C-alpha positions in Angstrom: 11.4 46.9 4.5 14.4 46.1 2.3 15.3 49.8 2.1 15.3 50.1 5.9 18.7 48.5 6.3 20.3 50.2 9.4 17.0 50.5 11.2 16.0 46.8 11.7 17.9 43.7 12.7 17.4 40.0 13.0 15.4 38.8 15.9 17.7 37.2 18.5 17.5 33.4 18.6 16.9 31.5 21.8 20.1 30.2 23.3 19.4 26.6 22.3 19.2 27.5 18.6 22.8 28.7 18.7 23.7 25.0 18.8 22.3 24.7 15.3 23.4 27.7 13.2 25.0 31.0 14.1 26.9 32.8 11.4 26.5 35.3 8.6 22.7 34.6 8.7 22.4 35.9 12.2 25.1 38.6 12.6 24.5 42.3 12.4 26.3 45.5 11.6 30.1 45.5 10.9 30.4 41.9 11.9 27.8 40.9 9.2 29.6 43.1 6.6 32.9 41.4 7.4 31.6 37.8 7.3 29.6 38.4 4.1 32.7 39.9 2.4 34.8 37.0 3.4 32.2 34.4 2.4 31.3 36.0 -1.0 34.2 34.6 -3.0 33.3 31.0 -2.0 29.9 31.3 -3.7 31.1 33.1 -6.9 29.8 31.5 -10.1 33.3 30.3 -11.1 33.7 28.5 -7.8 30.3 26.9 -8.2 31.4 25.5 -11.6 34.3 23.8 -9.9 31.9 22.2 -7.4 29.7 20.7 -10.2 31.5 17.3 -10.3 30.8 16.8 -6.6 27.1 17.6 -7.2 27.1 15.1 -10.1 28.8 12.4 -8.1 26.3 12.6 -5.2 23.3 12.6 -7.5 24.7 9.6 -9.5 25.1 7.7 -6.2 21.4 8.4 -5.3 19.9 7.3 -8.7 22.1 4.2 -8.7 20.9 3.4 -5.2 17.3 3.8 -6.3 17.9 1.7 -9.4 19.2 -1.1 -7.3 16.1 -1.0 -5.1 13.7 -1.6 -8.0 11.6 -4.7 -7.8 10.8 -7.2 -10.5 8.2 -4.9 -12.0 10.7 -2.1 -12.3 9.4 0.0 -9.5 10.0 0.8 -5.8 8.7 3.1 -3.1 11.0 5.6 -1.3 10.5 8.4 1.3 11.8 11.2 -0.8 12.1 13.5 2.2 14.6 11.2 3.9 16.4 10.2 0.7 16.9 13.8 -0.5 18.1 15.0 2.9 20.7 12.3 2.7 21.6 13.5 -0.8 22.0 17.2 0.2 24.0 16.1 3.2 26.4 14.3 0.9 26.6 17.3 -1.4 27.5 19.7 1.4 30.0 17.1 2.9 31.8 16.9 -0.4 31.7 20.5 -1.4 32.5 21.9 2.0 35.3 19.4 2.9 36.4 17.7 -0.3 39.1 15.1 0.6 37.9 15.2 4.2 34.6 13.7 3.1 34.4 11.1 5.9 34.7 13.8 8.6 32.1 15.9 6.7 29.7 12.9 6.6 30.0 12.5 10.3 29.1 16.1 10.8 26.1 15.6 8.6 24.9 12.7 10.7 25.3 14.7 13.9 23.7 17.8 12.5 20.7 15.7 11.3 20.3 14.5 14.8 20.7 18.0 16.1 17.9 19.3 13.8 15.6 16.5 15.0 16.2 17.2 18.7 15.8 21.0 18.1 12.4 20.4 16.5 11.4 18.2 19.4 12.2 21.0 21.8 11.1 24.0 19.8 7.8 24.5 21.7 9.7 24.5 25.1 12.6 26.8 24.4 10.7 30.0 25.1 10.2 28.9 28.7 12.5 31.2 30.7 15.6 29.3 31.7 14.6 26.1 29.8 17.9 25.9 28.0 19.7 25.6 31.3 17.7 22.7 32.4 19.8 19.5 32.5 17.2 17.5 30.5 18.3 14.5 28.5 17.6 16.3 25.2 19.6 19.5 26.3 22.6 17.4 27.4 22.6 15.4 24.2 22.4 18.6 22.0 25.4 20.0 23.8 27.3 16.7 23.4 26.5 16.8 19.6 27.6 20.4 19.4 30.9 19.7 21.2 31.7 16.7 18.8 30.8 18.8 15.7 33.1 21.7 16.9 35.9 19.3 17.8 35.8 17.7 14.3 35.7 21.1 12.6 38.5 22.5 14.8 40.8 19.7 14.0 40.0 19.8 10.3 40.5 23.6 10.1 43.7 23.3 12.0 45.1 20.8 9.5 44.1 23.0 6.6 45.7 26.1 8.1 48.9 24.1 8.8 49.0 23.0 5.2 48.4 26.5 4.0 51.3 27.8 6.1 53.5 25.1 4.6 52.6 26.3 1.1 50.0 23.7 0.3 47.0 24.4 -1.9 43.7 25.4 -0.3 41.6 23.0 -2.3 38.5 24.2 -4.2 36.1 23.2 -1.5 34.1 25.7 0.7 36.3 25.4 3.7 39.5 25.9 1.6 38.0 28.9 -0.2 36.8 30.4 3.1 40.2 30.0 4.8 41.9 31.6 1.7 39.5 34.5 1.6 39.8 34.9 5.4 43.6 35.0 5.1 43.5 37.8 2.5 40.6 39.9 3.8 40.8 43.6 2.9 38.4 46.4 3.5 36.9 48.9 0.9 40.1 51.0 1.1 42.3 48.0 0.1 43.8 47.7 3.6 44.4 44.3 5.2 42.2 43.7 8.2 41.8 40.9 10.7 39.7 38.1 9.4 37.4 35.7 11.3 38.6 33.9 14.4 38.7 30.1 14.4 35.5 30.0 16.4 33.8 32.2 13.8 35.0 29.9 11.0 33.6 27.0 12.9 30.2 28.7 13.2 30.1 29.4 9.5 30.9 25.8 8.7 28.0 24.7 10.9 25.7 27.1 9.1 26.9 25.6 5.7 25.5 22.3 6.9 22.2 23.5 8.4 21.3 25.9 5.5 22.8 23.8 2.7 21.2 20.6 3.8 17.7 21.6 4.9 16.7 24.2 2.3 17.6 22.2 -0.8 16.3 18.9 0.4 12.9 20.5 1.2 12.8 22.2 -2.2 13.6 18.9 -4.0 11.1 17.0 -1.9 8.2 19.3 -2.7 9.2 19.3 -6.3 8.9 15.5 -6.5 5.6 15.7 -4.7 4.2 18.4 -7.0 5.5 16.8 -10.2 3.8 13.5 -9.1 0.5 15.5 -8.8 1.1 17.1 -12.2 2.5 14.4 -14.5 2.1 16.7 -17.6 4.7 19.0 -16.1 6.9 16.1 -15.2 6.8 15.0 -18.8 7.6 18.5 -20.1 10.6 18.8 -17.7 11.9 15.3 -18.7 11.5 16.2 -22.4 13.5 19.3 -21.9 16.3 17.5 -20.0 16.6 14.7 -22.6 16.4 17.2 -25.4 19.2 19.3 -24.0 21.5 16.6 -22.5 20.4 13.2 -23.7 22.5 10.7 -21.8 25.5 13.1 -21.8 27.1 14.7 -18.8 25.3 17.7 -17.3 27.3 20.9 -17.5 26.9 24.4 -16.0 26.0 26.1 -19.3 23.3 23.5 -20.1 21.8 23.7 -16.6 21.6 27.5 -17.0 19.6 27.0 -20.3 16.9 24.9 -18.6 13.7 27.0 -18.9 11.0 24.5 -17.9 12.9 23.0 -15.0 13.7 26.5 -13.7 10.1 27.6 -13.9 9.1 24.5 -12.0 11.6 25.1 -9.2 10.4 28.7 -8.9 6.8 27.7 -8.8 7.5 25.1 -6.1 9.4 27.7 -4.1 6.3 30.0 -4.5 3.8 27.4 -3.3 6.1 25.7 -0.7 8.8 28.1 0.4 11.1 26.3 2.8 11.4 29.4 5.0 7.7 30.3 5.4 8.5 33.7 7.2 11.2 36.1 8.0 11.3 38.2 11.2 13.0 41.5 11.9 13.1 43.7 14.9 13.5 47.5 15.1 16.4 48.7 17.2 15.7 52.4 16.6 12.6 54.4 15.8 11.4 53.7 12.2 8.6 54.9 9.9 6.8 52.5 7.6 3.7 53.4 5.6 3.3 56.6 7.6 3.3 54.8 10.9 6.1 55.3 13.4 7.3 52.3 15.4 9.5 52.4 18.5 12.6 50.2 19.1 11.9 46.6 19.9 8.9 46.0 17.6 9.0 42.6 15.8 7.8 42.4 12.2 7.0 39.1 10.6 7.1 39.0 6.8 5.1 35.9 5.8 6.7 34.5 2.6 3.9 31.9 2.5 1.1 34.5 2.8 2.7 36.8 0.2 3.3 33.9 -2.2 -0.4 32.9 -1.9 -1.9 36.4 -2.2 -4.4 36.5 -5.1 -4.2 40.3 -5.3 -0.5 39.9 -6.2 -0.6 36.6 -8.2 -4.1 36.4 -9.6 -7.1 34.2 -9.0 -5.0 31.1 -9.9 -2.7 31.7 -7.0 -3.3 28.3 -5.4 -2.7 26.4 -8.7 0.6 24.9 -9.8 1.3 27.0 -12.9 5.1 27.2 -13.6 4.6 29.2 -16.8 3.8 32.3 -14.7 7.6 32.5 -14.5 8.0 32.3 -18.3 9.3 35.9 -18.5 11.3 35.7 -15.3 10.7 36.4 -11.6 10.0 40.1 -11.9 7.2 39.7 -14.4 5.6 36.7 -12.7 3.4 38.8 -10.4 1.9 42.3 -10.1 4.6 43.2 -7.5 8.2 42.7 -8.5 9.3 42.0 -4.9 6.6 39.5 -4.1 8.7 36.4 -4.8 11.3 36.1 -2.0 12.0 32.5 -1.0 15.6 33.3 -0.3 14.9 36.7 1.3 15.4 40.1 -0.2 17.7 43.1 -0.1 21.3 43.2 1.2 20.7 40.1 3.3 19.4 37.8 0.5 20.7 34.3 1.0 24.3 34.0 0.0 23.8 30.3 -1.0 20.8 30.7 -3.3 22.8 30.0 -6.5 24.4 27.0 -4.9 21.0 25.7 -3.8 19.3 26.2 -7.2 22.3 24.7 -9.1 22.2 21.6 -6.8 18.4 21.3 -7.2 18.7 21.5 -11.0 21.4 18.8 -11.1 19.5 16.4 -8.9 16.1 16.9 -10.6 17.6 16.4 -14.1 19.3 13.2 -13.1 16.1 11.9 -11.4 13.9 12.8 -14.4 16.0 11.0 -17.0 16.2 7.8 -14.9 12.7 7.6 -13.4 9.1 8.4 -13.7 7.4 8.9 -10.4 4.0 9.3 -8.7 2.6 9.6 -5.2 2.5 6.3 -3.3 -0.9 5.3 -1.8 0.5 5.9 1.6 1.3 9.5 1.0 -0.7 12.1 3.0 -0.5 15.7 1.9 0.1 17.7 5.1 2.5 20.6 4.8 3.5 21.9 8.2 6.0 24.3 9.6 8.6 23.4 12.2 11.4 25.8 11.5 10.8 25.1 7.8 7.8 24.1 5.6 8.0 20.4 5.1 5.7 17.3 4.6 4.4 16.3 8.1 4.3 12.6 7.3 7.2 12.3 4.8 7.0 12.1 1.0 6.3 8.5 -0.1 7.0 8.4 -3.8 6.7 5.4 -6.2 9.5 5.3 -8.7 9.5 3.5 -12.0 12.6 3.0 -14.2 12.6 4.6 -17.6 13.7 2.1 -20.2 16.8 3.1 -22.2 
């Protein structure tokens, strides 16, 4: 369906979900084109390199926190799902808002509560009119949204004022977004109106939701799977230590990581955070010789496709990172069968950001700790918006002696 752009669109989200994330991920047509064009420069590889120190600082704080939690025997137990969500929230707070980190951290706290409340209500939101009910949960979600938007509006206003007075935009996501928005041009080189303040606010909310959830879930499943397969944990650690030793991690080195990259891809294959993508026809369309009228909803199951033995082979359910040894396109019988970040024109704009962050975090964890599943861990993947461990991810850490 990736070549049917112009015939299908995103399925409209229930009203309550608009409190979570509405932005480039949900827009259609010319509005999507404009937002994507304005956002693209913020995720360019040169901009990601500039953000690397923020990634490193947040990861350092996490491993230092874990080191201080170690008991007399040099070990401790953590719930990786909670810890890594806090990490990715810190990363997005620093990379999105830079010097306004404290405001960013407050947004992270509010957005985390918003996600929890949305998940609690997800089975009710399809009830006609439910989102208008003055329930305690609905009222609180709107209060949270109002506070998030108030913080963002004030922060954006200060940044725009500074830009008008000739100040620098800063190399954080919001600064890059505002700079790109100010200089937006179309394909003919003509200046055109950028996003409104309200649209910028929505994109900032989307930074948080997508940037925090996706990467934390990827890292959580990676720690779980490497606990189950210590031989691959050892191979990854050997690669990291061989490439970096105790030296600072840099962009070029992270790009040379082969084993770590294969592991992340295989985790994304087995446990894709977004387990399915939905699209809806808005005009008549023909697929596979069958004609579909407007209004038909298609669900493309990432999880099913990633576990199809006709595509991946009889070992489809096994953790085998070396299937990606020659890259994504040669990993399966169908080149387009691996799509954890989507596919086609609407592929996730933040995928390079997410993978770079995941590599940085995993490298720093691997060279400081060995880890295994705690006795209390129960393997129960389940999907509520995203594929996550139902009962958390209890991991036992043990310090690696210098």
